[in-house]
KOLPAFI-150611 format. One record per residue (C-alpha): residue in one letter; residue number from 0; x, y, z. Coordinates in nm, 4 decimals. Layout:
<rs>
{res = A; n = NUM; x = X; y = Y; z = Z}
...
</rs>
This chain:
<rs>
{res = M; n = 0; x = 2.0983; y = -0.5344; z = 0.0052}
{res = S; n = 1; x = 1.8715; y = -0.3171; z = 0.2182}
{res = N; n = 2; x = 1.6068; y = -0.4645; z = 0.4439}
{res = R; n = 3; x = 1.4189; y = -0.1328; z = 0.4465}
{res = S; n = 4; x = 1.0577; y = -0.1373; z = 0.3330}
{res = T; n = 5; x = 0.9484; y = 0.1158; z = 0.0743}
{res = M; n = 6; x = 0.6035; y = 0.1516; z = 0.2279}
{res = S; n = 7; x = 0.5458; y = 0.1824; z = 0.6005}
{res = E; n = 8; x = 0.3529; y = -0.0949; z = 0.7678}
{res = Q; n = 9; x = 0.0836; y = 0.1557; z = 0.8631}
{res = L; n = 10; x = 0.0390; y = 0.2662; z = 0.5010}
{res = K; n = 11; x = 0.0218; y = -0.0934; z = 0.3792}
{res = V; n = 12; x = -0.2446; y = -0.1767; z = 0.6383}
{res = E; n = 13; x = -0.4440; y = 0.1345; z = 0.5495}
{res = I; n = 14; x = -0.4369; y = 0.0541; z = 0.1769}
{res = A; n = 15; x = -0.5191; y = -0.3138; z = 0.2325}
{res = K; n = 16; x = -0.8215; y = -0.2110; z = 0.4392}
{res = D; n = 17; x = -0.9297; y = 0.0393; z = 0.1719}
{res = L; n = 18; x = -0.8967; y = -0.2234; z = -0.1002}
{res = G; n = 19; x = -1.0796; y = -0.4860; z = 0.1045}
{res = F; n = 20; x = -0.8233; y = -0.7622; z = 0.1529}
{res = Y; n = 21; x = -0.6845; y = -0.6864; z = 0.4976}
{res = D; n = 22; x = -0.8687; y = -0.9916; z = 0.6338}
{res = V; n = 23; x = -0.6371; y = -1.2089; z = 0.4229}
{res = V; n = 24; x = -0.3343; y = -1.0249; z = 0.5625}
{res = E; n = 25; x = -0.4569; y = -1.0872; z = 0.9171}
{res = R; n = 26; x = -0.5083; y = -1.4589; z = 0.8489}
{res = E; n = 27; x = -0.2097; y = -1.5375; z = 0.6255}
{res = G; n = 28; x = 0.0298; y = -1.2433; z = 0.6407}
{res = W; n = 29; x = 0.1416; y = -1.0307; z = 0.3463}
{res = G; n = 30; x = 0.2553; y = -1.3417; z = 0.1589}
{res = G; n = 31; x = -0.1045; y = -1.4606; z = 0.1417}
{res = I; n = 32; x = -0.2347; y = -1.1793; z = -0.0770}
{res = K; n = 33; x = -0.2903; y = -1.2272; z = -0.4486}
{res = S; n = 34; x = -0.0557; y = -1.0741; z = -0.7035}
{res = R; n = 35; x = -0.3419; y = -0.8608; z = -0.8316}
{res = D; n = 36; x = -0.4017; y = -0.7227; z = -0.4805}
{res = A; n = 37; x = -0.0317; y = -0.6457; z = -0.4386}
{res = G; n = 38; x = -0.0335; y = -0.4651; z = -0.7729}
{res = N; n = 39; x = -0.3430; y = -0.2675; z = -0.6771}
{res = M; n = 40; x = -0.1757; y = -0.1785; z = -0.3508}
{res = V; n = 41; x = 0.1300; y = -0.0389; z = -0.5298}
{res = K; n = 42; x = -0.0930; y = 0.1473; z = -0.7754}
{res = R; n = 43; x = -0.2880; y = 0.3045; z = -0.4867}
{res = A; n = 44; x = 0.0346; y = 0.4039; z = -0.3071}
{res = I; n = 45; x = 0.1578; y = 0.5747; z = -0.6262}
{res = E; n = 46; x = -0.1740; y = 0.7582; z = -0.6610}
{res = L; n = 47; x = -0.1482; y = 0.8784; z = -0.3005}
{res = A; n = 48; x = 0.2121; y = 0.9934; z = -0.3520}
{res = E; n = 49; x = 0.1252; y = 1.1780; z = -0.6730}
{res = S; n = 50; x = -0.1704; y = 1.3449; z = -0.5041}
{res = S; n = 51; x = 0.0494; y = 1.4501; z = -0.2156}
{res = L; n = 52; x = 0.3102; y = 1.5959; z = -0.4521}
{res = K; n = 53; x = 0.0451; y = 1.7904; z = -0.6414}
{res = S; n = 54; x = -0.0943; y = 1.9430; z = -0.3231}
{res = D; n = 55; x = 0.2598; y = 2.0281; z = -0.2037}
{res = N; n = 56; x = 0.3298; y = 2.2083; z = -0.5315}
{res = R; n = 57; x = 0.0156; y = 2.4199; z = -0.4963}
{res = S; n = 58; x = 0.1312; y = 2.5607; z = -0.1625}
</rs>
């Protein structure tokens, strides 16, 4: 079993700030966020990855 994170810590922080729940992360850690927030975070990361792939394909 790998201990490697799929998302970098920096990306997670950036997304949490964008989605408005980074204050919870600061107070309680990543385990303190709601399931809905975690899901929104994954959704946003997928959107960013898809956007990046699209722009790479245009080059």
